[in-house]
C-alpha positions in Angstrom: 93.1 115.7 88.6 94.0 112.8 86.3 97.6 113.2 85.3 98.7 111.6 82.0 101.8 111.7 79.8 100.1 114.6 78.0 99.7 116.9 81.0 102.5 115.8 83.4 104.7 118.9 82.7 104.9 121.4 85.5 105.8 125.1 85.1 106.9 128.1 87.0 105.0 131.3 87.0 107.5 133.0 84.7 107.2 130.1 82.2 103.4 130.4 82.1 103.8 134.1 81.5 106.1 133.4 78.6 103.5 130.9 77.1 100.7 133.5 77.6 102.8 136.2 75.9 103.7 133.9 73.0 100.0 133.0 72.5 99.1 136.7 72.3 102.1 137.3 70.0 100.8 134.5 67.7 97.6 136.5 67.2 95.2 135.5 70.0 93.9 138.7 71.7 94.6 138.9 75.4 90.9 139.6 76.1 90.0 136.5 74.2 92.3 134.4 76.4 90.7 136.1 79.5 87.2 135.3 78.3 88.2 131.7 77.6 89.6 131.5 81.2 86.4 133.0 82.7 84.2 130.7 80.6 86.2 127.6 81.6 85.8 128.6 85.3 82.1 129.3 84.9 81.5 126.0 83.2 83.4 124.1 85.9 81.5 126.0 88.6 78.1 124.8 87.2 79.4 121.3 86.7 80.8 121.1 90.2 78.1 123.1 92.0 74.9 122.9 89.9 72.2 125.6 90.6 74.1 127.6 93.2 71.9 129.8 95.4 74.4 132.6 94.9 77.8 133.1 93.3 80.1 135.5 95.2 83.2 136.5 93.3 86.1 138.1 95.1 88.1 140.2 92.5 91.5 141.7 92.7 93.2 144.1 90.4 95.1 142.0 87.9 94.3 139.4 85.3 93.1 137.0 88.0 90.5 139.6 88.9 89.6 140.0 85.3 88.9 136.3 85.0 86.6 136.7 88.0 84.7 139.6 86.4 84.1 137.4 83.3 82.7 134.6 85.6 80.3 137.1 87.2 79.1 138.4 83.9 78.4 135.0 82.6 76.4 134.1 85.7 74.4 137.3 85.4 73.6 136.4 81.8 72.1 133.1 83.1 70.2 135.0 85.8 72.1 133.3 88.5 72.2 135.5 91.7 75.7 136.9 91.6 77.8 139.6 93.4 81.3 140.9 93.1 83.3 141.9 96.1 86.0 144.2 95.0 89.5 144.5 96.5 90.6 147.0 94.0 88.8 150.2 92.9 87.6 150.1 89.3 89.8 153.1 88.3 92.9 151.0 89.1 92.0 148.3 86.6 93.9 148.4 83.3 94.1 146.4 80.1 92.1 143.1 79.9 91.1 143.3 83.5 89.4 146.7 82.8 87.7 145.3 79.8 86.4 142.3 81.8 85.1 144.7 84.5 83.2 146.7 81.9 81.7 143.5 80.5 80.4 142.6 84.0 79.2 146.2 84.5 77.4 146.0 81.1 75.6 142.8 82.2 74.4 144.5 85.4 76.5 142.6 87.9 76.1 143.9 91.5 79.5 145.1 92.8 80.6 146.4 96.2 83.9 147.2 97.8 85.2 144.6 100.3 85.2 147.2 103.1 81.4 147.7 102.7 80.3 144.1 102.5 79.6 141.2 104.9 80.6 137.6 104.3 78.3 135.6 102.1 76.1 133.1 103.8 75.0 130.9 100.9 76.1 129.6 97.6 79.6 129.3 96.1 82.6 131.6 96.3 84.9 132.3 93.4 88.4 133.3 94.5 89.8 135.7 91.9 91.9 137.8 94.3 95.6 137.0 93.6 97.1 135.1 90.8 100.5 133.5 90.2 102.3 136.8 90.2 102.1 137.4 93.9 105.3 138.8 95.3 106.0 138.8 99.0 103.4 138.2 101.7 99.7 138.9 101.2 98.7 142.5 102.0 96.5 143.1 105.0 93.4 143.9 103.1 93.7 140.8 100.9 94.5 138.7 104.0 91.3 139.9 105.6 89.3 138.9 102.5 91.0 135.5 102.4 90.2 134.9 106.1 86.6 135.9 105.4 86.4 133.4 102.6 87.8 130.6 104.7 85.5 131.3 107.6 82.3 131.2 105.5 82.5 127.4 105.2 81.2 127.7 101.7 82.6 125.8 98.7 85.3 127.8 96.9 86.4 127.7 93.3 89.9 129.2 93.0 90.9 130.7 89.7 94.4 129.6 88.5 95.7 129.2 92.0 94.3 129.7 95.6 95.1 133.2 96.5 98.2 133.5 98.8 99.8 130.3 97.5 103.2 130.6 95.8 103.0 129.2 92.3 106.6 128.2 92.2 107.2 126.7 95.7 103.8 125.7 97.1 104.5 127.8 100.2 101.8 129.9 101.8 102.7 133.6 101.6 100.7 134.5 104.7 97.0 133.9 104.5 95.9 131.5 101.8 92.5 130.5 100.4 91.4 127.0 101.3 89.8 126.0 98.0 87.4 123.1 97.2 88.3 123.2 93.5 91.0 124.9 91.5 91.0 125.6 87.8 94.5 126.4 86.5 95.4 127.8 83.1 97.9 127.1 80.3 100.1 124.8 82.4 100.1 123.2 85.8 102.1 125.3 88.2 104.5 123.2 90.2 103.5 124.9 93.5 100.0 123.4 93.3 101.3 119.9 93.9 103.8 120.3 96.8 104.1 122.1 100.1 100.8 123.6 101.1 99.4 123.1 97.6 97.9 119.7 98.1 96.2 120.9 101.3 94.5 124.0 99.9 93.9 123.4 96.2 91.2 120.8 96.4 90.5 119.1 93.1 92.6 120.6 90.3 91.5 121.0 86.7 93.7 122.2 83.9 92.5 124.4 81.0 95.0 125.1 78.3 92.7 127.9 76.9 93.0 126.2 73.5 96.6 127.5 73.1 98.1 125.6 70.1 100.6 122.9 70.9 103.1 124.5 68.7 103.4 127.4 71.2 104.5 125.0 73.9 106.9 123.1 71.6 108.5 126.2 70.2 109.2 127.7 73.6 110.5 124.4 74.9 113.0 124.2 72.1 114.1 127.8 72.9 114.5 126.8 76.5 112.4 129.7 77.9 109.4 127.5 78.9 110.9 124.0 79.1 108.9 122.4 81.9 110.4 123.1 85.3 109.4 119.7 86.7 107.2 116.8 85.9 104.7 114.6 87.7 106.1 111.1 88.2 103.8 108.5 86.5 103.9 105.0 88.0 102.8 103.3 84.7 105.8 104.8 82.9 108.3 104.2 85.7 107.4 100.5 86.1 108.7 100.0 82.6 112.2 100.6 84.0 112.1 97.2 85.6 113.2 94.5 83.1 111.1 91.3 82.9 112.7 88.3 84.5 114.2 85.5 82.3 112.9 82.0 82.9 116.3 80.9 84.1 116.9 83.8 86.4 118.4 83.2 89.9 118.7 85.2 93.0 122.1 86.5 92.2 120.7 88.4 89.2 118.7 90.7 91.5 121.3 92.0 93.9 121.9 91.8 97.6 120.6 94.6 99.9 122.0 95.0 103.3 120.1 97.0 105.8 122.3 98.6 108.5 120.4 99.9 111.5 118.4 99.0 114.5 120.2 100.4 117.5 118.9 99.4 120.9 115.2 99.8 121.0 114.8 100.4 117.2 115.0 97.0 115.7 111.6 97.3 114.0 112.8 100.0 111.6 115.4 97.7 110.2 113.1 94.8 109.6 110.5 97.0 107.9 113.2 98.2 105.5 114.4 94.7 104.9 110.9 93.3 104.2 110.2 96.2 101.8 113.5 95.5 100.0 112.6 91.8 99.7 109.0 92.5 98.5 110.3 94.9 95.9 112.3 92.2 94.3 115.8 92.2 95.7 117.4 88.7 95.3 118.9 88.6 98.7 118.3 90.8 101.8 120.4 90.9 105.0 120.4 93.0 108.1 123.3 94.2 110.2 121.9 95.2 113.6 122.3 95.0 117.3 122.6 91.3 118.3 119.5 91.5 120.5 117.3 92.1 117.5 118.4 89.1 115.5 115.9 86.6 116.9 112.9 88.9 116.4 114.0 89.5 112.8 114.3 85.8 112.0 110.9 85.1 113.6 109.1 87.7 111.6 110.9 87.2 108.2 113.0 84.0 108.0 113.9 84.9 104.4 116.1 87.7 105.7 119.7 87.0 106.8 120.2 88.7 110.2 123.7 89.4 111.6 124.4 90.8 115.0 127.3 93.3 115.1 128.6 95.2 118.1 131.1 97.5 116.3 132.2 98.8 113.0 135.1 96.4 113.1 132.6 93.5 113.1 130.6 95.0 110.2 133.6 95.6 107.9 134.0 92.0 106.7 130.3 91.6 106.1 130.4 94.5 103.6 132.1 92.2 101.0 128.7 90.5 100.3 126.1 93.1 99.5 125.7 95.1 96.3 123.6 97.9 97.9 123.5 99.3 101.4 120.5 100.9 103.1 121.7 102.7 106.3 119.6 104.7 108.6 116.4 102.8 109.7 116.6 102.8 113.5 120.3 103.6 113.3 120.2 106.1 116.3 123.0 108.5 117.0 125.2 106.5 119.4 128.9 105.7 119.0 127.7 102.3 117.5 125.6 104.2 115.0 128.5 106.4 113.9 130.8 103.3 113.5 128.1 101.7 111.3 127.9 104.8 109.0 131.7 105.2 108.9 132.2 101.7 107.6 129.3 102.0 105.2 130.7 105.2 103.6 134.2 103.8 103.6 133.0 100.7 101.6 132.2 102.9 98.5 129.1 100.7 97.8 126.0 102.2 96.3 123.8 103.1 99.3 120.6 104.7 100.5 120.9 107.1 103.5 117.8 107.7 105.6 116.8 108.9 109.1 119.7 109.2 111.6 122.3 108.4 108.9 121.4 111.8 107.5 121.6 113.4 110.8 125.0 112.0 111.6 126.1 113.0 108.1 124.9 116.5 108.6 126.7 116.8 112.0 130.0 116.1 110.2 131.2 113.6 112.8 131.7 110.7 110.4 132.4 112.5 107.1 133.9 115.9 108.1 134.5 116.8 104.4 131.6 115.9 102.2 132.5 114.9 98.7 129.6 114.5 96.3 129.0 110.9 95.2 127.0 109.7 92.2 126.1 106.3 93.8 124.1 107.2 96.9 120.6 108.4 97.4 119.4 110.6 100.3 115.8 110.4 101.6 115.3 113.3 104.0 112.1 114.7 105.5 112.0 118.5 105.8 113.7 118.5 109.2 116.6 116.3 108.1 116.9 118.3 104.9 117.2 121.5 107.0 120.1 119.9 109.0 121.8 118.8 105.8 121.7 122.4 104.4 122.3 124.2 107.7 119.0 126.1 107.6 115.7 125.7 109.4 112.7 123.6 108.4 110.6 126.7 107.4 113.4 127.6 104.9 113.1 124.1 103.4 109.3 124.2 103.1 109.4 127.7 101.6 111.3 126.4 98.6 111.1 122.6 98.4 112.3 122.5 94.8 115.3 124.7 95.6 116.0 122.7 98.7 116.0 119.3 97.0 118.2 120.7 94.2 120.7 122.2 96.8 121.0 118.9 98.6 121.6 117.1 95.4 124.3 119.6 94.3 126.0 119.3 97.7 125.9 115.6 98.0 125.5 114.3 94.5 123.5 111.2 93.5 119.8 111.7 94.0 117.4 113.1 96.6 113.9 112.3 97.7 112.6 115.3 99.8 109.7 113.7 101.5 106.4 115.3 102.4 103.1 116.3 100.7 104.1 116.3 97.1 107.5 114.6 97.5 110.2 116.1 95.3 112.8 114.0 93.6 116.0 115.6 92.3 118.9 113.9 90.5 121.8 114.5 88.1 119.5 114.8 85.1 118.2 118.1 86.4 114.6 117.1 85.7 112.7 117.4 89.0 110.0 114.9 89.7 106.9 115.4 91.9 104.8 112.7 93.5 101.1 113.4 93.4 100.0 110.2 95.2 100.0 109.7 98.9 97.8 110.7 101.8 97.9 112.1 105.3 97.8 108.6 106.8 101.5 108.3 105.8 102.3 110.7 108.7 103.1 107.7 111.0 106.2 105.9 112.2 108.0 103.5 109.9 106.9 105.0 106.5 110.4 106.2 105.8 111.9 102.9 106.7 109.7 101.2 104.1 110.6 103.7 101.5 114.3 103.3 102.1 113.9 99.5 101.7 112.0 100.0 98.4 114.8 102.2 97.1 117.4 99.6 98.0 115.5 96.8 96.4 115.2 98.7 93.2 118.9 99.8 93.1 119.8 96.1 93.7 118.0 95.2 90.5 120.1 97.6 88.4 118.2 100.8 88.4 120.2 104.0 88.6 120.0 106.0 91.8 117.8 108.6 90.1 115.5 106.1 88.5 115.3 104.2 91.7 114.4 107.4 93.5 111.7 108.2 91.1 110.0 104.8 91.0 110.4 104.2 94.7 108.8 107.5 95.7 105.7 107.0 93.5 105.5 103.3 94.3 105.6 103.9 98.0 102.9 106.6 97.8 100.6 104.6 95.5 100.8 101.6 97.9 99.8 103.9 100.7 96.8 105.1 98.8 95.7 101.5 98.2 96.2 100.6 101.8 94.3 103.6 103.0 91.4 102.7 100.8 91.3 99.4 102.7 92.0 100.4 106.3 91.5 104.1 106.3 94.0 106.9 106.8 93.9 107.4 110.5 95.0 103.9 111.4 97.4 103.3 108.5 100.6 101.5 109.4 103.8 101.3 107.5 103.6 97.6 107.1 100.1 97.9 105.6 101.9 99.0 102.4 103.8 95.8 101.9 101.1 93.7 100.2 100.3 96.5 97.9 103.9 96.9 96.8 103.6 93.3 95.5 100.3 94.1 93.8 101.6 97.2 92.0 104.7 95.5 90.9 102.7 92.6 89.5 100.3 94.7 87.4 
């Protein structure tokens, strides 16, 4: 979906319920909202899948199922072959869902219980099984229906959210529908854009159901439906970078020092250094194992490379930089621990990535962690789990909560990497990255990101703003690079030219 400043707000399920209730309280009948939802889904279905051979609607018991019954009734009115597969007996339907069922019944829609049907072979499937109110894992009968949908190989339009996906976290609650298209209502649920969301939602379309803007603004003022998060927009974030004066010099744009590159890992340090330089840092240096210096200078002579064999040798070098990036290729050796110890001791603003995070989590260098407001952590889910003392599944089950917990524990800002990277900072407004692609699942991508963050911090951005801009800049460059070379063979260094292009726009 196209995200703009007008639709970049993300909501939790409870906030959407509050908006829905406020709309009804304002005088819009609930059945009218349901018919608007069903009509929007029906119109999108015909736009996306013209002249379907058959429409098969899987309906549950709640409002989500009611939306599905409306879709079926509208298809029947147009004489499109349609059937409803019911996961809830009609006598269990109440309120607007019951009214929608009677509408479909009145129109002559063919309906049959799930237990008595076979999987559809042709046409389009509409998933109206489970909505945003799902609590706990999907029940066995619904799980069987979801598996049937996924095994048909037919295109699927999910209503509001793919059934089985958690609207707040993006975690799969057992079986989850793999949709081709999702139409979501009232507000974009934050779980659609992170965790499993990007993999199972397909293209996303938002319908506000013509709820007046005043409903949103009133609830935001009251605090009950203030957006839970927001999509990070590159165009807006680029405005954070000040234009350069005609008489500017390199000292105006900071000095980033990359600390890393233990034996065998020198490439990580140079990738981070090159990213920092291409992002606009005035000076970039690398403190690394001596054996990597010649390779660094051969690849990128603009970078100052220093060989250090101990923390004692590193200490005097820390008088020069304004920002540190520690972690790329750092390793977990005694040398690595000495590097991190000196970096933390310096008190300089810093970016921590990779093994710097793992050493920090182990407590060997900083036994007692005190939150700092001038550092930025960039963990992937495994590193995040170690920082929090949980397992990776726990992190992925609540990416928003995990990012917030890391930020509260360590201070500063956090980029929790992965599909739909989550950015948390002291402002309390969580950012979500919608750019990026599976080609980024390759070595070195995190090193490039850490260098970008360091380069932006060196130019004066706060840690939170640097986190926000770097995360979306990194992912946007990856999309441009993948358009050129494809996702399967995408390399971290392929992003570098596109960083320059995006920053020059």
